[in-house]
MARBA-323158 format. One record per atom (N, C-alpha, C): atom name; residue number from 0; residue in one letter; x, y, z. Coordinates in steps of 0.05 Angstrom, whole numbers, plus 5000, padded with zeros to 4 digits. Layout:
# residues N
<node CA NUM A <X Y Z>>
...
END
This chain:
# residues 246
<node N 0 M <1495 3976 2968>>
<node CA 0 M <1521 3964 2972>>
<node C 0 M <1518 3939 2961>>
<node N 1 S <1531 3931 2946>>
<node CA 1 S <1526 3894 2938>>
<node C 1 S <1532 3874 2961>>
<node N 2 I <1518 3856 2953>>
<node CA 2 I <1517 3830 2972>>
<node C 2 I <1542 3806 2962>>
<node N 3 P <1556 3815 2984>>
<node CA 3 P <1584 3796 2985>>
<node C 3 P <1575 3766 2982>>
<node N 4 A <1593 3762 2956>>
<node CA 4 A <1578 3725 2952>>
<node C 4 A <1594 3714 2972>>
<node N 5 T <1612 3721 2989>>
<node CA 5 T <1611 3696 3015>>
<node C 5 T <1591 3694 3027>>
<node N 6 H <1568 3719 3026>>
<node CA 6 H <1550 3712 3044>>
<node C 6 H <1521 3698 3036>>
<node N 7 L <1523 3700 2996>>
<node CA 7 L <1502 3709 2992>>
<node C 7 L <1509 3681 2972>>
<node N 8 G <1501 3645 2968>>
<node CA 8 G <1520 3644 2951>>
<node C 8 G <1500 3638 2936>>
<node N 9 A <1514 3618 2897>>
<node CA 9 A <1494 3613 2883>>
<node C 9 A <1463 3605 2886>>
<node N 10 T <1457 3590 2895>>
<node CA 10 T <1444 3580 2902>>
<node C 10 T <1412 3597 2916>>
<node N 11 H <1423 3609 2937>>
<node CA 11 H <1411 3622 2957>>
<node C 11 H <1404 3649 2935>>
<node N 12 L <1416 3653 2918>>
<node CA 12 L <1405 3670 2898>>
<node C 12 L <1386 3662 2885>>
<node N 13 H <1392 3643 2870>>
<node CA 13 H <1373 3638 2848>>
<node C 13 H <1346 3626 2867>>
<node N 14 A <1338 3621 2895>>
<node CA 14 A <1317 3617 2911>>
<node C 14 A <1302 3636 2915>>
<node N 15 H <1311 3667 2918>>
<node CA 15 H <1311 3685 2921>>
<node C 15 H <1290 3694 2894>>
<node N 16 H <1299 3690 2863>>
<node CA 16 H <1303 3701 2849>>
<node C 16 H <1293 3685 2824>>
<node N 17 P <1283 3669 2839>>
<node CA 17 P <1284 3651 2812>>
<node C 17 P <1290 3650 2771>>
<node N 18 N <1267 3675 2780>>
<node CA 18 N <1267 3678 2744>>
<node C 18 N <1288 3706 2731>>
<node N 19 A <1296 3717 2750>>
<node CA 19 A <1318 3735 2752>>
<node C 19 A <1340 3736 2734>>
<node N 20 P <1336 3745 2706>>
<node CA 20 P <1372 3738 2686>>
<node C 20 P <1388 3752 2698>>
<node N 21 A <1387 3769 2722>>
<node CA 21 A <1419 3779 2722>>
<node C 21 A <1433 3759 2740>>
<node N 22 F <1425 3733 2744>>
<node CA 22 F <1438 3712 2757>>
<node C 22 F <1443 3689 2739>>
<node N 23 D <1436 3704 2705>>
<node CA 23 D <1443 3677 2694>>
<node C 23 D <1472 3680 2665>>
<node N 24 P <1494 3666 2682>>
<node CA 24 P <1509 3688 2665>>
<node C 24 P <1505 3672 2639>>
<node N 25 Q <1486 3655 2612>>
<node CA 25 Q <1482 3649 2589>>
<node C 25 Q <1456 3676 2579>>
<node N 26 A <1444 3690 2602>>
<node CA 26 A <1425 3709 2590>>
<node C 26 A <1438 3729 2570>>
<node N 27 F <1463 3739 2577>>
<node CA 27 F <1476 3765 2556>>
<node C 27 F <1493 3753 2536>>
<node N 28 D <1501 3769 2522>>
<node CA 28 D <1529 3748 2503>>
<node C 28 D <1531 3781 2494>>
<node N 29 A <1560 3768 2462>>
<node CA 29 A <1558 3805 2453>>
<node C 29 A <1536 3827 2442>>
<node N 30 A <1509 3816 2440>>
<node CA 30 A <1490 3835 2438>>
<node C 30 A <1491 3859 2444>>
<node N 31 T <1499 3856 2477>>
<node CA 31 T <1498 3879 2489>>
<node C 31 T <1515 3905 2476>>
<node N 32 G <1533 3895 2468>>
<node CA 32 G <1553 3920 2448>>
<node C 32 G <1550 3924 2429>>
<node N 33 H <1534 3905 2410>>
<node CA 33 H <1522 3906 2385>>
<node C 33 H <1510 3929 2382>>
<node N 34 H <1478 3928 2410>>
<node CA 34 H <1460 3953 2418>>
<node C 34 H <1476 3967 2423>>
<node N 35 V <1471 3977 2441>>
<node CA 35 V <1493 3994 2463>>
<node C 35 V <1505 4024 2437>>
<node N 36 R <1512 4004 2419>>
<node CA 36 R <1538 4008 2389>>
<node C 36 R <1515 4029 2384>>
<node N 37 A <1500 4009 2369>>
<node CA 37 A <1480 4033 2355>>
<node C 37 A <1459 4043 2364>>
<node N 38 C <1440 4040 2385>>
<node CA 38 C <1434 4069 2389>>
<node C 38 C <1459 4097 2406>>
<node N 39 L <1477 4091 2413>>
<node CA 39 L <1489 4111 2404>>
<node C 39 L <1503 4132 2387>>
<node N 40 N <1501 4112 2351>>
<node CA 40 N <1504 4133 2331>>
<node C 40 N <1477 4126 2329>>
<node N 41 A <1454 4131 2343>>
<node CA 41 A <1422 4144 2329>>
<node C 41 A <1417 4168 2349>>
<node N 42 A <1442 4168 2369>>
<node CA 42 A <1430 4199 2404>>
<node C 42 A <1436 4220 2391>>
<node N 43 D <1409 4231 2396>>
<node CA 43 D <1396 4255 2387>>
<node C 43 D <1403 4280 2400>>
<node N 44 R <1419 4284 2385>>
<node CA 44 R <1441 4323 2388>>
<node C 44 R <1426 4343 2403>>
<node N 45 D <1423 4359 2417>>
<node CA 45 D <1415 4387 2419>>
<node C 45 D <1445 4412 2434>>
<node N 46 D <1435 4422 2433>>
<node CA 46 D <1468 4449 2437>>
<node C 46 D <1456 4460 2454>>
<node N 47 H <1432 4462 2466>>
<node CA 47 H <1423 4485 2491>>
<node C 47 H <1427 4477 2500>>
<node N 48 P <1439 4487 2531>>
<node CA 48 P <1444 4506 2538>>
<node C 48 P <1480 4500 2528>>
<node N 49 Y <1486 4471 2521>>
<node CA 49 Y <1511 4475 2520>>
<node C 49 Y <1510 4439 2506>>
<node N 50 R <1525 4434 2487>>
<node CA 50 R <1524 4408 2469>>
<node C 50 R <1521 4380 2485>>
<node N 51 H <1497 4375 2480>>
<node CA 51 H <1489 4342 2495>>
<node C 51 H <1464 4321 2478>>
<node N 52 W <1466 4302 2482>>
<node CA 52 W <1444 4283 2472>>
<node C 52 W <1434 4263 2480>>
<node N 53 Y <1410 4253 2473>>
<node CA 53 Y <1401 4248 2486>>
<node C 53 Y <1399 4214 2477>>
<node N 54 L <1378 4195 2485>>
<node CA 54 L <1389 4161 2482>>
<node C 54 L <1363 4156 2469>>
<node N 55 N <1362 4123 2460>>
<node CA 55 N <1330 4112 2476>>
<node C 55 N <1346 4083 2468>>
<node N 56 S <1324 4066 2485>>
<node CA 56 S <1336 4039 2482>>
<node C 56 S <1364 4034 2478>>
<node N 57 V <1382 4043 2506>>
<node CA 57 V <1401 4047 2502>>
<node C 57 V <1414 4006 2521>>
<node N 58 F <1399 3991 2524>>
<node CA 58 F <1405 3969 2521>>
<node C 58 F <1383 3952 2520>>
<node N 59 P <1391 3924 2504>>
<node CA 59 P <1370 3911 2497>>
<node C 59 P <1347 3913 2522>>
<node N 60 A <1325 3895 2515>>
<node CA 60 A <1302 3894 2544>>
<node C 60 A <1315 3881 2561>>
<node N 61 A <1319 3859 2561>>
<node CA 61 A <1327 3836 2577>>
<node C 61 A <1360 3841 2606>>
<node N 62 V <1367 3861 2584>>
<node CA 62 V <1396 3878 2603>>
<node C 62 V <1384 3888 2619>>
<node N 63 A <1366 3911 2607>>
<node CA 63 A <1353 3936 2624>>
<node C 63 A <1332 3910 2646>>
<node N 64 E <1316 3910 2634>>
<node CA 64 E <1298 3894 2654>>
<node C 64 E <1323 3900 2684>>
<node N 65 A <1344 3870 2671>>
<node CA 65 A <1355 3856 2688>>
<node C 65 A <1377 3874 2710>>
<node N 66 L <1381 3905 2694>>
<node CA 66 L <1397 3915 2714>>
<node C 66 L <1370 3919 2737>>
<node N 67 A <1350 3942 2724>>
<node CA 67 A <1331 3949 2738>>
<node C 67 A <1317 3939 2761>>
<node N 68 T <1335 3904 2772>>
<node CA 68 T <1315 3891 2790>>
<node C 68 T <1334 3882 2807>>
<node N 69 L <1361 3892 2803>>
<node CA 69 L <1387 3879 2819>>
<node C 69 L <1375 3890 2840>>
<node N 70 P <1388 3874 2866>>
<node CA 70 P <1387 3871 2883>>
<node C 70 P <1392 3888 2911>>
<node N 71 F <1403 3911 2903>>
<node CA 71 F <1416 3928 2909>>
<node C 71 F <1401 3957 2922>>
<node N 72 A <1400 3949 2948>>
<node CA 72 A <1399 3977 2974>>
<node C 72 A <1400 4004 2970>>
<node N 73 A <1374 4021 2967>>
<node CA 73 A <1381 4048 2982>>
<node C 73 A <1399 4052 2986>>
<node N 74 P <1408 4078 3007>>
<node CA 74 P <1413 4079 3021>>
<node C 74 P <1399 4097 3037>>
<node N 75 E <1396 4096 3065>>
<node CA 75 E <1378 4111 3074>>
<node C 75 E <1400 4137 3083>>
<node N 76 I <1392 4161 3068>>
<node CA 76 I <1410 4184 3079>>
<node C 76 I <1393 4207 3080>>
<node N 77 D <1389 4226 3099>>
<node CA 77 D <1384 4254 3108>>
<node C 77 D <1378 4263 3099>>
<node N 78 D <1410 4269 3082>>
<node CA 78 D <1413 4302 3062>>
<node C 78 D <1435 4288 3050>>
<node N 79 T <1436 4294 3019>>
<node CA 79 T <1468 4290 3001>>
<node C 79 T <1477 4319 3013>>
<node N 80 R <1464 4332 3010>>
<node CA 80 R <1482 4364 3011>>
<node C 80 R <1476 4376 2976>>
<node N 81 G <1459 4358 2971>>
<node CA 81 G <1473 4364 2944>>
<node C 81 G <1490 4352 2921>>
<node N 82 R <1501 4336 2937>>
<node CA 82 R <1536 4322 2931>>
<node C 82 R <1534 4297 2935>>
<node N 83 R <1549 4272 2919>>
<node CA 83 R <1546 4244 2925>>
<node C 83 R <1567 4236 2927>>
<node N 84 E <1579 4250 2932>>
<node CA 84 E <1602 4241 2948>>
<node C 84 E <1602 4241 2984>>
<node N 85 T <1573 4265 2988>>
<node CA 85 T <1574 4259 3019>>
<node C 85 T <1574 4231 3029>>
<node N 86 H <1563 4217 3018>>
<node CA 86 H <1554 4182 3026>>
<node C 86 H <1573 4154 3007>>
<node N 87 N <1601 4163 3004>>
<node CA 87 N <1616 4153 2991>>
<node C 87 N <1616 4125 3004>>
<node N 88 S <1615 4115 3025>>
<node CA 88 S <1626 4098 3033>>
<node C 88 S <1593 4069 3033>>
<node N 89 T <1567 4082 3017>>
<node CA 89 T <1542 4082 3013>>
<node C 89 T <1535 4079 2983>>
<node N 90 R <1557 4079 2972>>
<node CA 90 R <1551 4077 2938>>
<node C 90 R <1561 4057 2924>>
<node N 91 T <1559 4047 2903>>
<node CA 91 T <1551 4016 2887>>
<node C 91 T <1562 4019 2858>>
<node N 92 F <1583 4009 2850>>
<node CA 92 F <1594 4003 2824>>
<node C 92 F <1587 3974 2812>>
<node N 93 L <1584 3984 2787>>
<node CA 93 L <1593 3956 2774>>
<node C 93 L <1629 3946 2772>>
<node N 94 S <1633 3947 2796>>
<node CA 94 S <1658 3946 2807>>
<node C 94 S <1665 3900 2793>>
<node N 95 T <1697 3896 2792>>
<node CA 95 T <1699 3870 2799>>
<node C 95 T <1682 3860 2810>>
<node N 96 D <1682 3852 2838>>
<node CA 96 D <1671 3826 2848>>
<node C 96 D <1633 3840 2844>>
<node N 97 N <1615 3862 2833>>
<node CA 97 N <1596 3856 2839>>
<node C 97 N <1584 3844 2788>>
<node N 98 Q <1613 3845 2789>>
<node CA 98 Q <1617 3833 2756>>
<node C 98 Q <1608 3812 2762>>
<node N 99 L <1640 3804 2789>>
<node CA 99 L <1631 3778 2779>>
<node C 99 L <1594 3753 2795>>
<node N 100 L <1586 3774 2823>>
<node CA 100 L <1566 3769 2825>>
<node C 100 L <1539 3769 2814>>
<node N 101 Y <1538 3788 2796>>
<node CA 101 Y <1518 3786 2771>>
<node C 101 Y <1521 3797 2747>>
<node N 102 P <1527 3770 2730>>
<node CA 102 P <1525 3776 2703>>
<node C 102 P <1519 3799 2693>>
<node N 103 V <1502 3797 2695>>
<node CA 103 V <1481 3829 2677>>
<node C 103 V <1505 3850 2679>>
<node N 104 C <1509 3846 2710>>
<node CA 104 C <1531 3876 2707>>
<node C 104 C <1569 3876 2687>>
<node N 105 G <1565 3842 2687>>
<node CA 105 G <1599 3834 2671>>
<node C 105 G <1587 3846 2647>>
<node N 106 A <1556 3840 2624>>
<node CA 106 A <1560 3837 2601>>
<node C 106 A <1551 3879 2602>>
<node N 107 V <1546 3898 2609>>
<node CA 107 V <1542 3919 2612>>
<node C 107 V <1578 3933 2615>>
<node N 108 A <1603 3927 2631>>
<node CA 108 A <1614 3932 2625>>
<node C 108 A <1640 3924 2617>>
<node N 109 A <1626 3898 2603>>
<node CA 109 A <1641 3894 2578>>
<node C 109 A <1638 3903 2546>>
<node N 110 A <1610 3915 2555>>
<node CA 110 A <1600 3922 2527>>
<node C 110 A <1626 3958 2532>>
<node N 111 F <1623 3965 2552>>
<node CA 111 F <1628 4000 2554>>
<node C 111 F <1657 4001 2536>>
<node N 112 Q <1676 3966 2556>>
<node CA 112 Q <1696 3967 2552>>
<node C 112 Q <1723 3950 2533>>
<node N 113 A <1694 3946 2514>>
<node CA 113 A <1698 3942 2477>>
<node C 113 A <1711 3956 2472>>
<node N 114 P <1739 3960 2453>>
<node CA 114 P <1749 3966 2429>>
<node C 114 P <1722 3986 2404>>
<node N 115 E <1709 3979 2395>>
<node CA 115 E <1694 3982 2389>>
<node C 115 E <1673 4007 2393>>
<node N 116 T <1673 3996 2421>>
<node CA 116 T <1649 4016 2433>>
<node C 116 T <1669 4054 2436>>
<node N 117 V <1695 4037 2456>>
<node CA 117 V <1700 4070 2448>>
<node C 117 V <1705 4086 2422>>
<node N 118 S <1714 4064 2399>>
<node CA 118 S <1723 4079 2376>>
<node C 118 S <1695 4092 2365>>
<node N 119 T <1664 4085 2369>>
<node CA 119 T <1644 4099 2376>>
<node C 119 T <1632 4120 2380>>
<node N 120 L <1641 4126 2413>>
<node CA 120 L <1640 4144 2419>>
<node C 120 L <1663 4161 2417>>
<node N 121 A <1692 4157 2402>>
<node CA 121 A <1705 4169 2391>>
<node C 121 A <1698 4189 2368>>
<node N 122 R <1679 4178 2353>>
<node CA 122 R <1669 4177 2317>>
<node C 122 R <1649 4190 2329>>
<node N 123 Q <1637 4188 2347>>
<node CA 123 Q <1604 4197 2349>>
<node C 123 Q <1601 4228 2370>>
<node N 124 F <1621 4226 2390>>
<node CA 124 F <1615 4249 2402>>
<node C 124 F <1647 4281 2402>>
<node N 125 G <1676 4261 2387>>
<node CA 125 G <1694 4278 2396>>
<node C 125 G <1704 4278 2414>>
<node N 126 V <1712 4263 2416>>
<node CA 126 V <1729 4255 2450>>
<node C 126 V <1756 4229 2449>>
<node N 127 D <1759 4242 2451>>
<node CA 127 D <1783 4216 2454>>
<node C 127 D <1791 4202 2477>>
<node N 128 L <1787 4182 2480>>
<node CA 128 L <1792 4167 2503>>
<node C 128 L <1814 4140 2511>>
<node N 129 G <1832 4144 2488>>
<node CA 129 G <1843 4123 2488>>
<node C 129 G <1860 4131 2527>>
<node N 130 G <1862 4113 2532>>
<node CA 130 G <1881 4108 2569>>
<node C 130 G <1857 4109 2587>>
<node N 131 S <1840 4112 2585>>
<node CA 131 S <1824 4119 2618>>
<node C 131 S <1806 4096 2626>>
<node N 132 S <1805 4102 2642>>
<node CA 132 S <1780 4072 2651>>
<node C 132 S <1758 4074 2658>>
<node N 133 L <1747 4060 2660>>
<node CA 133 L <1709 4063 2662>>
<node C 133 L <1706 4062 2691>>
<node N 134 R <1686 4069 2696>>
<node CA 134 R <1676 4082 2709>>
<node C 134 R <1645 4079 2714>>
<node N 135 I <1633 4052 2717>>
<node CA 135 I <1594 4055 2724>>
<node C 135 I <1590 4055 2747>>
<node N 136 E <1570 4074 2744>>
<node CA 136 E <1568 4067 2778>>
<node C 136 E <1536 4069 2779>>
<node N 137 Y <1523 4062 2799>>
<node CA 137 Y <1492 4045 2804>>
<node C 137 Y <1478 4058 2827>>
<node N 138 C <1460 4081 2818>>
<node CA 138 C <1457 4093 2838>>
<node C 138 C <1423 4091 2837>>
<node N 139 L <1416 4087 2863>>
<node CA 139 L <1385 4092 2878>>
<node C 139 L <1385 4108 2901>>
<node N 140 D <1371 4135 2893>>
<node CA 140 D <1354 4156 2908>>
<node C 140 D <1335 4154 2915>>
<node N 141 R <1338 4164 2937>>
<node CA 141 R <1290 4160 2959>>
<node C 141 R <1298 4189 2954>>
<node N 142 E <1269 4195 2959>>
<node CA 142 E <1250 4228 2954>>
<node C 142 E <1271 4250 2976>>
<node N 143 G <1279 4271 2970>>
<node CA 143 G <1295 4274 2980>>
<node C 143 G <1314 4287 2971>>
<node N 144 F <1326 4266 2950>>
<node CA 144 F <1350 4268 2939>>
<node C 144 F <1354 4289 2921>>
<node N 145 W <1386 4305 2911>>
<node CA 145 W <1382 4317 2900>>
<node C 145 W <1416 4328 2898>>
<node N 146 L <1416 4342 2871>>
<node CA 146 L <1439 4352 2877>>
<node C 146 L <1444 4381 2859>>
<node N 147 E <1465 4385 2869>>
<node CA 147 E <1466 4426 2869>>
<node C 147 E <1478 4427 2827>>
<node N 148 P <1475 4447 2817>>
<node CA 148 P <1488 4444 2810>>
<node C 148 P <1521 4450 2798>>
<node N 149 H <1530 4423 2773>>
<node CA 149 H <1553 4427 2778>>
<node C 149 H <1558 4419 2745>>
<node N 150 T <1586 4411 2739>>
<node CA 150 T <1604 4411 2701>>
<node C 150 T <1607 4383 2710>>
<node N 151 D <1621 4367 2729>>
<node CA 151 D <1637 4331 2723>>
<node C 151 D <1668 4337 2700>>
<node N 152 I <1675 4367 2705>>
<node CA 152 I <1698 4378 2705>>
<node C 152 I <1716 4371 2709>>
<node N 153 G <1742 4359 2704>>
<node CA 153 G <1763 4349 2725>>
<node C 153 G <1767 4320 2712>>
<node N 154 A <1773 4303 2725>>
<node CA 154 A <1776 4277 2721>>
<node C 154 A <1760 4253 2698>>
<node N 155 K <1742 4272 2700>>
<node CA 155 K <1723 4254 2689>>
<node C 155 K <1724 4280 2654>>
<node N 156 L <1729 4247 2629>>
<node CA 156 L <1723 4258 2596>>
<node C 156 L <1705 4250 2589>>
<node N 157 F <1682 4238 2599>>
<node CA 157 F <1655 4231 2583>>
<node C 157 F <1634 4220 2606>>
<node N 158 T <1613 4235 2603>>
<node CA 158 T <1591 4229 2617>>
<node C 158 T <1570 4216 2599>>
<node N 159 M <1551 4187 2622>>
<node CA 159 M <1525 4188 2602>>
<node C 159 M <1518 4179 2622>>
<node N 160 L <1485 4179 2624>>
<node CA 160 L <1471 4174 2639>>
<node C 160 L <1448 4159 2631>>
<node N 161 V <1430 4124 2640>>
<node CA 161 V <1418 4121 2636>>
<node C 161 V <1397 4117 2659>>
<node N 162 Y <1379 4117 2646>>
<node CA 162 Y <1351 4127 2672>>
<node C 162 Y <1336 4092 2667>>
<node N 163 L <1338 4074 2701>>
<node CA 163 L <1314 4063 2700>>
<node C 163 L <1305 4050 2735>>
<node N 164 S <1285 4086 2725>>
<node CA 164 S <1259 4088 2733>>
<node C 164 S <1239 4071 2722>>
<node N 165 T <1212 4068 2737>>
<node CA 165 T <1200 4039 2726>>
<node C 165 T <1159 4060 2746>>
<node N 166 G <1173 4073 2754>>
<node CA 166 G <1144 4089 2777>>
<node C 166 G <1136 4106 2744>>
<node N 167 P <1109 4115 2765>>
<node CA 167 P <1103 4122 2756>>
<node C 167 P <1107 4147 2745>>
<node N 168 D <1122 4163 2754>>
<node CA 168 D <1133 4190 2759>>
<node C 168 D <1159 4194 2746>>
<node N 169 A <1172 4166 2736>>
<node CA 169 A <1187 4164 2715>>
<node C 169 A <1202 4185 2704>>
<node N 170 E <1180 4197 2685>>
<node CA 170 E <1188 4217 2665>>
<node C 170 E <1202 4241 2670>>
<node N 171 N <1193 4244 2696>>
<node CA 171 N <1198 4268 2707>>
<node C 171 N <1226 4263 2731>>
<node N 172 L <1232 4244 2725>>
<node CA 172 L <1270 4233 2739>>
<node C 172 L <1291 4248 2715>>
<node N 173 G <1287 4247 2703>>
<node CA 173 G <1323 4259 2686>>
<node C 173 G <1331 4273 2701>>
<node N 174 T <1360 4275 2691>>
<node CA 174 T <1369 4296 2703>>
<node C 174 T <1372 4327 2689>>
<node N 175 D <1367 4352 2714>>
<node CA 175 D <1369 4380 2696>>
<node C 175 D <1380 4385 2683>>
<node N 176 I <1383 4403 2648>>
<node CA 176 I <1400 4416 2644>>
<node C 176 I <1401 4443 2646>>
<node N 177 M <1420 4451 2662>>
<node CA 177 M <1419 4476 2680>>
<node C 177 M <1442 4498 2661>>
<node N 178 D <1442 4526 2670>>
<node CA 178 D <1455 4543 2632>>
<node C 178 D <1462 4559 2654>>
<node N 179 G <1483 4556 2690>>
<node CA 179 G <1505 4557 2693>>
<node C 179 G <1505 4547 2727>>
<node N 180 P <1527 4567 2735>>
<node CA 180 P <1528 4555 2766>>
<node C 180 P <1508 4567 2786>>
<node N 181 E <1494 4578 2783>>
<node CA 181 E <1461 4590 2797>>
<node C 181 E <1438 4562 2791>>
<node N 182 G <1435 4539 2771>>
<node CA 182 G <1424 4526 2762>>
<node C 182 G <1394 4529 2751>>
<node N 183 G <1395 4553 2737>>
<node CA 183 G <1382 4558 2727>>
<node C 183 G <1373 4547 2701>>
<node N 184 H <1344 4538 2700>>
<node CA 184 H <1336 4511 2690>>
<node C 184 H <1337 4516 2644>>
<node N 185 A <1353 4495 2644>>
<node CA 185 A <1339 4505 2617>>
<node C 185 A <1335 4479 2601>>
<node N 186 G <1319 4455 2616>>
<node CA 186 G <1319 4429 2608>>
<node C 186 G <1313 4412 2620>>
<node N 187 R <1306 4395 2616>>
<node CA 187 R <1310 4361 2623>>
<node C 187 R <1306 4347 2614>>
<node N 188 A <1315 4314 2620>>
<node CA 188 A <1320 4291 2609>>
<node C 188 A <1306 4286 2604>>
<node N 189 S <1295 4264 2592>>
<node CA 189 S <1268 4237 2596>>
<node C 189 S <1292 4227 2617>>
<node N 190 G <1258 4217 2649>>
<node CA 190 G <1277 4189 2660>>
<node C 190 G <1250 4167 2645>>
<node N 191 R <1252 4169 2623>>
<node CA 191 R <1230 4134 2628>>
<node C 191 R <1250 4120 2618>>
<node N 192 F <1242 4094 2628>>
<node CA 192 F <1255 4081 2632>>
<node C 192 F <1268 4067 2596>>
<node N 193 N <1303 4067 2615>>
<node CA 193 N <1327 4051 2592>>
<node C 193 N <1332 4079 2563>>
<node N 194 T <1321 4107 2577>>
<node CA 194 T <1321 4127 2563>>
<node C 194 T <1361 4139 2574>>
<node N 195 G <1375 4158 2561>>
<node CA 195 G <1397 4168 2571>>
<node C 195 G <1405 4189 2559>>
<node N 196 L <1423 4200 2580>>
<node CA 196 L <1446 4230 2553>>
<node C 196 L <1468 4239 2565>>
<node N 197 V <1482 4246 2549>>
<node CA 197 V <1507 4248 2546>>
<node C 197 V <1515 4264 2547>>
<node N 198 F <1543 4273 2555>>
<node CA 198 F <1552 4293 2551>>
<node C 198 F <1583 4298 2551>>
<node N 199 I <1596 4311 2542>>
<node CA 199 I <1625 4311 2543>>
<node C 199 I <1633 4330 2566>>
<node N 200 P <1648 4331 2576>>
<node CA 200 P <1628 4353 2614>>
<node C 200 P <1665 4366 2601>>
<node N 201 G <1653 4394 2613>>
<node CA 201 G <1656 4420 2604>>
<node C 201 G <1667 4446 2622>>
<node N 202 S <1671 4475 2618>>
<node CA 202 S <1666 4493 2638>>
<node C 202 S <1634 4492 2636>>
<node N 203 D <1620 4495 2624>>
<node CA 203 D <1587 4492 2610>>
<node C 203 D <1565 4475 2621>>
<node N 204 T <1587 4450 2621>>
<node CA 204 T <1559 4428 2623>>
<node C 204 T <1551 4431 2646>>
<node N 205 W <1528 4439 2656>>
<node CA 205 W <1524 4452 2682>>
<node C 205 W <1504 4432 2682>>
<node N 206 H <1486 4419 2707>>
<node CA 206 H <1473 4400 2703>>
<node C 206 H <1472 4388 2740>>
<node N 207 G <1451 4376 2757>>
<node CA 207 G <1440 4372 2762>>
<node C 207 G <1410 4366 2772>>
<node N 208 F <1398 4359 2795>>
<node CA 208 F <1371 4347 2794>>
<node C 208 F <1354 4360 2821>>
<node N 209 A <1349 4375 2818>>
<node CA 209 A <1333 4392 2837>>
<node C 209 A <1307 4362 2842>>
<node N 210 R <1316 4392 2879>>
<node CA 210 R <1298 4370 2894>>
<node C 210 R <1265 4375 2872>>
<node N 211 R <1256 4346 2889>>
<node CA 211 R <1212 4349 2874>>
<node C 211 R <1214 4318 2894>>
<node N 212 P <1193 4317 2896>>
<node CA 212 P <1182 4298 2905>>
<node C 212 P <1165 4275 2874>>
<node N 213 F <1177 4248 2888>>
<node CA 213 F <1166 4218 2876>>
<node C 213 F <1163 4205 2896>>
<node N 214 Q <1160 4182 2874>>
<node CA 214 Q <1159 4154 2883>>
<node C 214 Q <1176 4133 2883>>
<node N 215 G <1176 4114 2902>>
<node CA 215 G <1197 4093 2911>>
<node C 215 G <1221 4104 2902>>
<node N 216 I <1227 4083 2885>>
<node CA 216 I <1261 4081 2883>>
<node C 216 I <1275 4103 2859>>
<node N 217 R <1300 4123 2853>>
<node CA 217 R <1300 4133 2832>>
<node C 217 R <1337 4117 2820>>
<node N 218 R <1327 4101 2798>>
<node CA 218 R <1350 4084 2795>>
<node C 218 R <1356 4100 2769>>
<node N 219 T <1392 4104 2773>>
<node CA 219 T <1408 4110 2737>>
<node C 219 T <1431 4098 2740>>
<node N 220 I <1437 4099 2725>>
<node CA 220 I <1473 4087 2720>>
<node C 220 I <1479 4105 2711>>
<node N 221 I <1514 4112 2716>>
<node CA 221 I <1525 4137 2700>>
<node C 221 I <1554 4122 2704>>
<node N 222 I <1563 4136 2670>>
<node CA 222 I <1572 4120 2661>>
<node C 222 I <1597 4134 2657>>
<node N 223 N <1616 4134 2667>>
<node CA 223 N <1640 4161 2663>>
<node C 223 N <1663 4135 2649>>
<node N 224 Y <1682 4158 2641>>
<node CA 224 Y <1713 4147 2634>>
<node C 224 Y <1731 4182 2643>>
<node N 225 V <1747 4159 2660>>
<node CA 225 V <1761 4181 2675>>
<node C 225 V <1801 4175 2664>>
<node N 226 K <1811 4194 2692>>
<node CA 226 K <1838 4205 2676>>
<node C 226 K <1853 4178 2695>>
<node N 227 P <1880 4171 2682>>
<node CA 227 P <1895 4155 2701>>
<node C 227 P <1898 4165 2720>>
<node N 228 E <1895 4191 2736>>
<node CA 228 E <1904 4202 2757>>
<node C 228 E <1877 4192 2779>>
<node N 229 W <1859 4178 2773>>
<node CA 229 W <1830 4175 2788>>
<node C 229 W <1844 4146 2806>>
<node N 230 R <1832 4158 2835>>
<node CA 230 R <1847 4155 2851>>
<node C 230 R <1827 4127 2873>>
<node N 231 A <1806 4124 2863>>
<node CA 231 A <1781 4109 2886>>
<node C 231 A <1777 4079 2855>>
<node N 232 R <1811 4060 2855>>
<node CA 232 R <1812 4046 2835>>
<node C 232 R <1780 4015 2830>>
<node N 233 H <1774 4017 2867>>
<node CA 233 H <1761 3997 2871>>
<node C 233 H <1728 4012 2849>>
<node N 234 E <1728 4036 2845>>
<node CA 234 E <1700 4039 2833>>
<node C 234 E <1709 4037 2801>>
<node N 235 L <1731 4018 2792>>
<node CA 235 L <1738 4018 2762>>
<node C 235 L <1723 3990 2759>>
<node N 236 A <1703 3997 2737>>
<node CA 236 A <1702 3976 2716>>
<node C 236 A <1730 3946 2720>>
<node N 237 F <1750 3953 2705>>
<node CA 237 F <1768 3946 2695>>
<node C 237 F <1795 3953 2715>>
<node N 238 P <1802 3965 2740>>
<node CA 238 P <1824 3985 2751>>
<node C 238 P <1854 3968 2750>>
<node N 239 T <1852 3960 2726>>
<node CA 239 T <1891 3951 2723>>
<node C 239 T <1883 3958 2685>>
<node N 240 E <1869 3957 2668>>
<node CA 240 E <1866 3955 2648>>
<node C 240 E <1858 3987 2638>>
<node N 241 P <1862 4000 2618>>
<node CA 241 P <1845 4022 2616>>
<node C 241 P <1834 4016 2595>>
<node N 242 V <1814 4035 2570>>
<node CA 242 V <1802 4024 2562>>
<node C 242 V <1827 4036 2536>>
<node N 243 G <1821 4021 2501>>
<node CA 243 G <1837 4025 2480>>
<node C 243 G <1811 4027 2455>>
<node N 244 L <1834 4030 2439>>
<node CA 244 L <1828 4035 2408>>
<node C 244 L <1825 4009 2387>>
<node N 245 P <1804 3993 2372>>
<node CA 245 P <1823 3956 2360>>
<node C 245 P <1837 3972 2335>>
END
């Protein structure tokens, strides 16, 4: 959950994080969007068992480091039962509030809201996102976390995951690519810092996270563009502004 601005002012933030660029409005600019689009254009496609893409160096180094050091707390959850929605009240998003509190959140949201980025996604991945809304979740998972096989099909038009773990076993913390609802293992995205995975949700885009031991906190950003009927408007980066093409 985010730290309410009314409880933690800018002076207090800088006192505890004197060198953290996440709190410096001057640390980020339009270069974030340019970098992200270059990364998307260099995506590495894999068609097994369904079409998906791998990404490297998703964000500029300063942006990735700032995202990884945001002071969000990982929720204490006994068992997610394989679904994130079992703990909706503890989930964190790059919402309008968090964009105001942490400029790095605003920079990332602006990069994916930009018409130039939407156009890049359409060209590179063959997806029409016009009129959809941007939703970016910041996930913090503890050991014991797992996700059952699922496809994201429904209100999500596009899914991109960016891995921000820095521990010794980060490489092993990527998303599991599955070949069906039974969770047959077909591959695993690298969980290396600042790498990513993209797919267009469909009936066959099975993925999840098999339970496995890991140290520390698994940090992941999930970027979705969702259909207009998405009800939880507080989760959206720009609740009243659908994305558009240039």
